C-alpha positions in Angstrom: -86.9 220.0 -153.7 -85.2 221.6 -156.8 -85.2 219.4 -159.8 -82.1 220.4 -161.6 -79.5 218.0 -163.2 -79.1 214.7 -161.6 -76.9 214.8 -158.6 -74.1 212.1 -158.6 -74.7 209.2 -156.3 -71.3 209.7 -154.5 -72.3 213.4 -153.8 -75.6 212.3 -152.3 -73.9 209.7 -150.1 -71.2 212.0 -149.1 -73.5 214.9 -148.1 -75.5 212.7 -146.0 -72.6 210.9 -144.2 -70.7 214.3 -143.7 -73.9 215.9 -142.1 -74.4 212.9 -139.9 -70.7 212.8 -138.9 -70.6 216.5 -138.1 -73.7 216.2 -136.0 -72.0 213.4 -134.0 -68.8 215.2 -133.7 -70.6 218.4 -132.4 -72.3 216.4 -129.7 -69.1 214.6 -128.8 -67.3 217.9 -128.5 -70.0 219.2 -126.2 -69.9 216.1 -123.9 -66.0 215.5 -123.9 -63.4 217.6 -122.2 -61.0 218.3 -124.8 -58.4 220.6 -126.5 -58.4 222.3 -129.9 -56.2 225.0 -131.5 -59.1 227.4 -130.8 -60.3 226.1 -127.4 -57.7 225.2 -124.8 -59.2 223.2 -122.0 -57.5 221.9 -118.8 -54.0 220.6 -119.1 -54.2 216.8 -119.8 -57.4 216.9 -121.8 -57.3 215.0 -125.1 -57.2 216.6 -128.5 -60.5 216.6 -130.2 -61.0 214.0 -133.0 -63.8 213.0 -135.4 -66.1 210.0 -135.5 -63.8 208.0 -137.8 -61.3 207.6 -135.1 -63.9 205.6 -133.2 -64.7 203.5 -136.1 -61.1 202.8 -137.2 -59.6 202.4 -133.5 -61.5 203.0 -130.4 -64.5 200.8 -130.9 -62.2 197.8 -131.1 -60.1 198.5 -127.9 -61.0 196.5 -124.6 -59.8 198.2 -121.4 -56.7 195.8 -121.1 -55.8 196.3 -124.8 -55.1 194.0 -127.8 -52.0 193.5 -130.0 -51.8 196.1 -132.7 -51.9 193.3 -135.3 -55.4 192.4 -133.9 -56.6 196.0 -134.2 -55.4 196.0 -137.8 -57.3 192.7 -138.4 -60.5 194.0 -136.8 -60.5 197.5 -138.4 -59.3 196.6 -141.9 -57.9 200.0 -142.3 -55.2 202.0 -140.3 -55.7 204.7 -137.8 -53.4 207.5 -137.1 -51.5 205.8 -134.3 -49.0 208.6 -133.7 -51.8 211.1 -133.5 -54.1 209.0 -131.2 -51.2 208.4 -128.9 -50.1 212.0 -128.9 -53.7 213.2 -128.4 -53.9 210.9 -125.3 -56.4 208.3 -126.4 -54.2 205.3 -126.5 -50.9 203.9 -125.4 -48.8 201.5 -127.4 -46.2 199.6 -125.8 -44.5 196.1 -125.8 -46.4 193.5 -123.9 -45.0 193.4 -120.4 -45.1 189.5 -120.6 -43.0 189.5 -123.7 -39.8 187.6 -123.5 -38.3 188.8 -126.8 -35.9 191.8 -126.4 -37.2 193.5 -129.5 -40.7 192.3 -130.4 -42.1 193.5 -133.7 -44.2 196.5 -133.3 -47.3 194.8 -134.6 -47.0 192.6 -131.4 -47.2 195.6 -129.1 -50.2 196.2 -127.0 -52.5 199.1 -127.9 -55.1 200.1 -125.2 -57.1 203.0 -124.3 -56.0 205.6 -121.7 -58.3 206.7 -119.0 -59.3 209.5 -121.2 -59.7 207.1 -124.1 -62.1 205.1 -122.0 -64.0 208.2 -121.2 -64.2 209.0 -124.9 -65.5 205.4 -125.5 -68.2 205.8 -123.0 -69.5 208.9 -124.9 -69.0 207.5 -128.4 -70.7 204.2 -127.8 -74.3 205.4 -127.2 -73.9 208.6 -129.1 -74.2 207.2 -132.6 -77.6 205.6 -131.9 -78.8 208.8 -130.2 -78.0 210.9 -133.2 -79.7 208.5 -135.5 -82.8 208.7 -133.3 -82.6 212.6 -133.6 -82.5 212.1 -137.5 -85.7 209.8 -137.2 -87.5 212.6 -135.3 -86.2 215.4 -137.5 -86.6 213.8 -140.9 -89.2 211.1 -140.0 -88.6 207.5 -139.0 -90.0 206.3 -142.2 -87.4 208.4 -144.3 -84.6 207.1 -142.2 -85.8 203.5 -142.3 -86.1 203.7 -146.1 -82.5 205.0 -146.4 -81.3 202.3 -144.0 -83.1 199.4 -145.8 -81.8 200.6 -149.3 -78.2 200.8 -148.1 -78.5 197.3 -146.5 -79.9 195.9 -149.7 -76.9 197.2 -151.6 -74.1 196.1 -149.0 -75.7 192.6 -149.0 -74.8 192.3 -152.6 -71.2 193.1 -152.1 -68.7 190.3 -152.6 -66.4 191.5 -149.8 -66.9 193.2 -146.5 -65.4 196.7 -146.3 -64.2 198.6 -143.1 -66.7 200.4 -141.1 -65.5 203.8 -142.2 -63.8 205.6 -144.9 -60.0 205.3 -144.7 -57.6 208.1 -144.0 -56.7 209.3 -147.4 -53.1 208.7 -148.6 -50.8 210.1 -151.2 -53.0 211.6 -154.0 -55.9 211.4 -151.6 -56.7 207.8 -152.8 -59.1 205.5 -150.7 -56.7 202.6 -151.1 -55.8 202.0 -147.4 -58.3 199.1 -146.9 -58.3 195.4 -146.3 -61.2 193.4 -147.5 -62.5 190.1 -146.1 -65.1 187.7 -147.1 -68.5 189.4 -147.2 -70.8 189.2 -144.1 -74.3 190.3 -144.1 -75.2 193.7 -143.1 -78.4 194.0 -140.8 -80.8 196.7 -139.9 -78.9 197.3 -136.7 -75.8 198.4 -138.4 -75.1 202.1 -137.8 -76.2 204.4 -140.6 -72.8 205.9 -140.7 -71.3 202.5 -141.3 -73.7 201.7 -144.1 -73.2 205.0 -145.9 -69.4 204.6 -145.5 -69.3 201.1 -147.0 -71.4 202.1 -150.1 -69.5 205.3 -150.7 -66.1 203.4 -150.3 -67.3 200.8 -152.8 -67.9 203.5 -155.2 -64.5 205.1 -154.7 -62.7 201.9 -155.0 -64.6 201.3 -158.4 -63.6 204.8 -159.5 -60.0 204.4 -158.5 -59.2 200.8 -159.4 -58.1 201.7 -163.0 -56.2 204.9 -162.1 -53.2 204.9 -164.4 -50.1 207.0 -163.7 -49.3 209.7 -166.2 -52.9 209.8 -167.5 -56.0 211.8 -166.8 -57.4 208.7 -165.1 -54.7 209.0 -162.2 -57.1 211.0 -160.1 -58.8 210.0 -156.8 -62.5 210.6 -156.2 -61.7 212.9 -153.4 -59.8 215.3 -155.8 -62.1 214.8 -158.7 -65.4 215.3 -156.8 -64.1 218.2 -154.7 -61.5 220.1 -156.6 -61.5 219.4 -160.3 -65.4 219.9 -160.0 -65.0 223.7 -159.1 -62.0 224.5 -161.3 -61.9 225.6 -164.9 -59.4 226.9 -167.6 -60.2 230.6 -166.6 -58.9 230.3 -163.0 -60.5 230.3 -159.5 -59.2 232.4 -156.7 -57.4 230.1 -154.2 -59.1 231.8 -151.3 -62.4 230.8 -152.6 -61.8 227.1 -153.0 -62.7 226.0 -149.5 -66.1 227.5 -149.7 -66.7 226.2 -153.2 -65.5 222.7 -152.6 -66.7 222.3 -148.9 -63.4 221.1 -147.7 -60.7 222.7 -145.6 -57.8 224.9 -146.7 -55.5 222.1 -145.7 -57.3 219.7 -147.9 -57.3 222.0 -150.8 -53.6 222.6 -150.5 -52.9 218.7 -150.4 -55.0 218.3 -153.6 -53.6 221.3 -155.3 -50.0 220.0 -154.6 -50.8 216.7 -156.3 -52.5 218.3 -159.2 -49.6 220.7 -159.8 -47.1 217.9 -159.7 -49.0 216.2 -162.3 -49.2 219.4 -164.5 -53.0 219.5 -164.3 -53.2 222.9 -162.7 -51.1 226.0 -162.6 -51.1 228.7 -159.9 -50.6 232.3 -161.1 -51.4 235.8 -160.2 -54.7 237.2 -161.3 -53.9 239.7 -164.1 -56.6 242.1 -162.8 -55.6 241.7 -159.1 -51.9 240.7 -158.9 -52.2 240.0 -155.1 -54.9 237.3 -155.8 -53.7 233.9 -156.5 -55.6 231.8 -159.0 -55.6 228.1 -159.7 -56.3 227.3 -163.3 -56.8 224.0 -165.1 -54.3 223.1 -167.7 -55.3 221.2 -170.8 -54.5 218.1 -168.9 -56.5 219.2 -166.1 -59.5 220.0 -168.4 -59.1 216.3 -169.8 -59.0 215.0 -166.2 -62.1 216.8 -165.2 -63.9 215.4 -168.3 -62.8 212.0 -167.4 -63.9 212.4 -163.8 -67.4 213.1 -165.0 -67.4 210.3 -167.4 -66.2 207.8 -164.8 -68.9 208.9 -162.3 -71.6 208.3 -165.0 -70.1 205.1 -166.1 -69.9 203.6 -162.6 -73.5 204.6 -161.8 -74.7 202.8 -164.9 -72.6 199.8 -164.1 -74.1 199.7 -160.6 -77.6 199.8 -162.1 -76.6 196.6 -164.0 -74.9 195.0 -161.1 -77.6 195.8 -158.4 -80.6 196.6 -160.6 -82.0 200.0 -161.6 -84.7 199.7 -159.0 -82.2 199.2 -156.2 -80.2 202.3 -157.2 -83.3 204.4 -157.5 -84.6 203.1 -154.1 -81.3 204.2 -152.7 -81.4 207.6 -154.5 -84.9 208.5 -153.4 -84.3 209.0 -149.6 -80.8 210.6 -150.3 -82.2 213.1 -152.7 -84.9 214.0 -150.1 -82.3 214.7 -147.5 -79.8 216.4 -149.6 -82.1 218.6 -151.8 -80.3 220.7 -154.4 -77.0 220.5 -152.7 -77.3 224.1 -151.7 -77.0 223.9 -147.9 -79.2 227.0 -147.2 -82.1 225.2 -148.6 -81.1 221.6 -147.6 -82.9 219.6 -145.0 -79.3 218.7 -143.9 -78.7 222.2 -142.7 -80.4 221.4 -139.4 -77.9 218.6 -138.7 -75.0 221.2 -139.0 -76.3 223.5 -136.2 -73.8 223.4 -133.3 -73.3 224.6 -129.7 -72.2 228.2 -129.3 -68.9 227.2 -127.8 -68.0 224.4 -130.5 -65.1 225.1 -132.7 -67.3 225.0 -135.8 -69.5 227.8 -134.4 -66.6 230.3 -135.1 -66.4 229.3 -138.8 -68.4 230.8 -141.7 -71.5 228.9 -142.5 -70.7 226.4 -145.2 -72.1 226.9 -148.7 -71.9 223.1 -149.5 -70.5 219.9 -148.0 -67.7 217.7 -149.5 -68.8 215.8 -152.6 -66.5 213.1 -151.3 -65.2 213.2 -147.6 -61.7 214.4 -147.1 -60.7 212.2 -144.2 -57.2 213.2 -143.4 -54.7 212.3 -140.7 -55.5 215.6 -138.9 -58.2 213.9 -136.7 -60.4 212.2 -139.4 -62.8 215.1 -139.9 -64.9 214.6 -143.0 -64.1 218.0 -144.5 -60.4 217.8 -143.8 -60.5 220.2 -140.9 
């Protein structure tokens, strides 16, 4: 493994979580009849979604449904209800036994469709199967070391966070979460859940003192993915998805926020007028500097909070999996291999993975696809 500058902890967590999610998504796609913009299947098939939609919705739904308010209580973050209904995984309707003429929507019953139940049957064992693949590929000792180090950190949390990262809201902030009294993580907790909880805790620490109108008013998703690759000279817009590891749509959302806050400008390249550049303004350069300072500050505060040994024990297996964050030489590259007919198979090979997952309303994919 290359021993360059220290890789930020959220980058390590993100790369492992994203790779694990993509491998689960690829297998789910292979097993589940579905539709996507690139692959039309039989009429009536559900639209393809990512693993987050299992964790924030489908895992909690019994066959006969539950009130929407109960889903919100269990998940502690919201799902894309309109999408999941439109994509044919759920129905959401007033309780047939309801006597009130207009019951509040939170009292409506959400339940899986027949297609949603089929998806549940695939998702439920799939997560454990992929973890077993990782134990074979990377060694059981390596995955057990990662799991135990994550459990040790989450056991020190004062609150219990959702099982997944939230769908990012305006400004791509990770604020759509409800926290309850801490409960103990255990070795049977899915690896994706443990990674998500630790990464979300870092993001919430990063974003808790965001101040409108200042360089601190930046989400970790924007700072880690977009500010990280921009400079005052300008970067071609078309290169940003490859440089950042996130989708064109996610780049556009981040750029719109940064432009509104005068932290970037978009302009033609003087040497190639048909090429659009995104350039950091003085305020953007300051925000980028603040981003790196905040990452470093939070990591140091976590060493005080959890102990330097706990953080190093967490870093070691993450660094072994991630390598130097160059995918071509990363052990994680194996997790990204896909079936020939999967939609990701038609995309260029990624150069990097997101440095913070871009979970959007578009289906919950970790790179904003």
